[in-house]
C-alpha positions as CSV (number, residue, x, y, z in Angstrom):
1,M,12.0,1.7,16.2
2,I,14.4,3.7,18.3
3,G,16.9,5.7,16.3
4,L,14.7,6.7,13.4
5,T,15.5,9.9,11.5
6,V,13.6,11.8,8.9
7,G,14.6,10.4,5.5
8,D,15.3,6.8,6.6
9,V,14.0,4.2,4.3
10,V,12.1,1.7,6.5
11,A,10.7,-0.6,3.9
12,E,10.8,-1.4,0.2
13,A,8.9,-3.9,-1.9
14,E,8.1,-4.9,-5.4
15,V,4.9,-6.8,-6.2
16,Q,4.1,-8.3,-9.5
17,L,0.4,-8.1,-10.4
18,S,-1.2,-10.4,-13.0
19,R,-4.7,-10.7,-14.3
20,D,-5.0,-13.7,-12.1
21,S,-4.2,-11.5,-9.1
22,L,-7.1,-9.2,-10.1
23,V,-9.5,-12.1,-10.4
24,R,-8.5,-13.5,-7.0
25,Y,-8.9,-10.0,-5.4
26,A,-12.3,-9.6,-7.0
27,G,-13.4,-12.8,-5.4
28,A,-12.0,-11.8,-2.0
29,S,-13.5,-8.3,-2.1
30,G,-16.7,-8.9,-4.0
31,D,-15.8,-6.2,-6.5
32,F,-16.5,-7.9,-9.8
33,N,-16.5,-4.8,-12.0
34,P,-15.4,-6.1,-15.4
35,I,-13.0,-3.2,-15.9
36,H,-10.7,-5.2,-13.6
37,Y,-10.5,-8.3,-15.8
38,R,-11.9,-7.6,-19.3
39,D,-10.1,-5.4,-21.9
40,D,-13.2,-5.0,-24.1
41,I,-15.3,-3.6,-21.2
42,A,-12.5,-1.4,-19.9
43,R,-12.0,0.1,-23.4
44,S,-15.8,0.5,-24.0
45,V,-15.9,2.9,-21.0
46,G,-12.8,4.9,-22.2
47,L,-10.1,3.2,-20.3
48,P,-6.8,2.1,-21.9
49,G,-7.2,-1.4,-20.6
50,V,-7.8,-3.5,-17.5
51,L,-7.1,-1.7,-14.2
52,A,-6.1,-3.0,-10.8
53,H,-8.6,-2.3,-8.1
54,G,-7.7,0.8,-6.2
55,M,-8.0,-0.8,-2.8
56,L,-5.7,-3.7,-4.0
57,T,-3.1,-1.1,-4.9
58,M,-3.6,0.7,-1.6
59,G,-3.3,-2.6,0.4
60,L,-0.2,-3.7,-1.4
61,A,1.4,-0.3,-0.7
62,V,0.8,-0.4,3.1
63,Q,1.9,-4.0,3.7
64,P,5.6,-3.4,3.7
65,V,5.1,-0.8,6.5
66,V,2.9,-3.2,8.5
67,D,5.7,-5.8,8.2
68,W,8.3,-3.2,9.3
69,A,6.1,-2.1,12.2
70,G,5.7,-5.7,13.3
71,D,2.1,-5.2,14.4
72,P,-0.8,-4.0,12.3
73,G,-2.2,-2.3,15.5
74,R,0.7,0.2,15.2
75,I,-0.9,1.7,12.1
76,L,-2.9,4.7,13.3
77,D,-3.9,6.2,10.0
78,Y,-3.4,5.6,6.3
79,Q,-4.4,8.0,3.5
80,V,-3.6,8.2,-0.2
81,R,-4.7,10.0,-3.3
82,F,-5.1,7.9,-6.4
83,T,-3.1,9.8,-9.0
84,R,-2.9,7.3,-11.9
85,P,-4.6,3.9,-12.6
86,V,-2.5,0.8,-12.5
87,L,-2.8,-0.9,-15.9
88,V,-2.4,-4.6,-15.8
89,D,-1.2,-6.0,-19.1
90,A,-2.6,-9.4,-20.1
91,V,0.9,-10.8,-20.7
92,D,3.3,-8.8,-18.6
93,G,1.0,-7.7,-15.7
94,A,2.3,-4.7,-13.7
95,R,5.1,-4.3,-11.2
96,V,4.2,-2.1,-8.2
97,V,7.2,-0.6,-6.5
98,V,6.9,0.7,-3.0
99,V,9.5,2.8,-1.0
100,A,8.6,3.8,2.5
101,K,10.5,6.7,4.2
102,V,10.2,8.5,7.5
103,G,8.7,11.8,6.6
104,Q,8.1,13.2,10.0
105,L,8.8,12.3,13.6
106,D,6.7,13.4,16.6
107,T,8.9,12.1,19.5
108,E,6.5,13.5,22.1
109,A,3.5,11.7,20.8
110,Q,5.7,8.7,19.7
111,I,4.3,8.8,16.1
112,A,6.2,8.6,12.8
113,R,4.7,9.7,9.6
114,I,5.8,7.3,6.9
115,D,5.7,8.6,3.3
116,L,5.2,6.1,0.5
117,T,6.4,6.4,-3.0
118,V,4.3,4.0,-5.1
119,T,5.2,3.6,-8.8
120,V,4.4,1.4,-11.8
121,A,6.8,1.7,-14.8
122,G,8.4,4.7,-13.1
123,E,5.1,6.6,-12.8
124,T,3.6,7.5,-9.5
125,V,0.2,5.8,-8.9
126,L,-0.5,6.9,-5.3
127,G,0.1,10.5,-4.3
128,K,0.3,11.9,-0.8
129,A,0.4,8.4,0.5
130,Q,1.1,8.7,4.2
131,I,0.9,6.3,7.1
132,R,0.9,7.4,10.8
133,V,2.6,4.7,12.9
134,S,3.0,4.4,16.6
135,I,6.7,4.1,17.5
136,A,6.0,3.7,21.2
137,E,7.8,0.8,22.9
138,P,5.4,-1.9,23.8
139,R,4.4,-2.1,27.4
140,P,5.2,-5.4,29.3
141,A,2.2,-7.6,29.6
142,E,0.3,-7.3,32.9
143,P,0.6,-10.4,35.1
144,D,-2.6,-12.5,35.1
145,V,-4.3,-12.1,38.4
146,A,-6.7,-14.9,39.2
């Protein structure tokens, strides 16, 4: 991670969500709110259609940075604002696009702030999405003393 500069793109990803993705996430998370898989229920509460779970969107967005960092333990903090729901069409689903750029470097503390741009159909769905990542070089392992 040496040689980073503000503005560098460190990760990019596109993830295709389907209604099946939402049902699998509901099973894994225990969030079976029907607005995440039934159009009739979503519309009955004033939504335009089935929405992806917010935590699913948030998790998809951070994963490329975790992959880039090489160790989930390097992630020190992650915050977002949900700015727009992710509508998941029954046929076409939704394509979530993530671009991660270095927004700030603190070389003394060895921390990079990574700013995410997360969009669906060209519209931002997560605002002020920022991840603080340790960029310190890993220390060599201590020898095992028996």
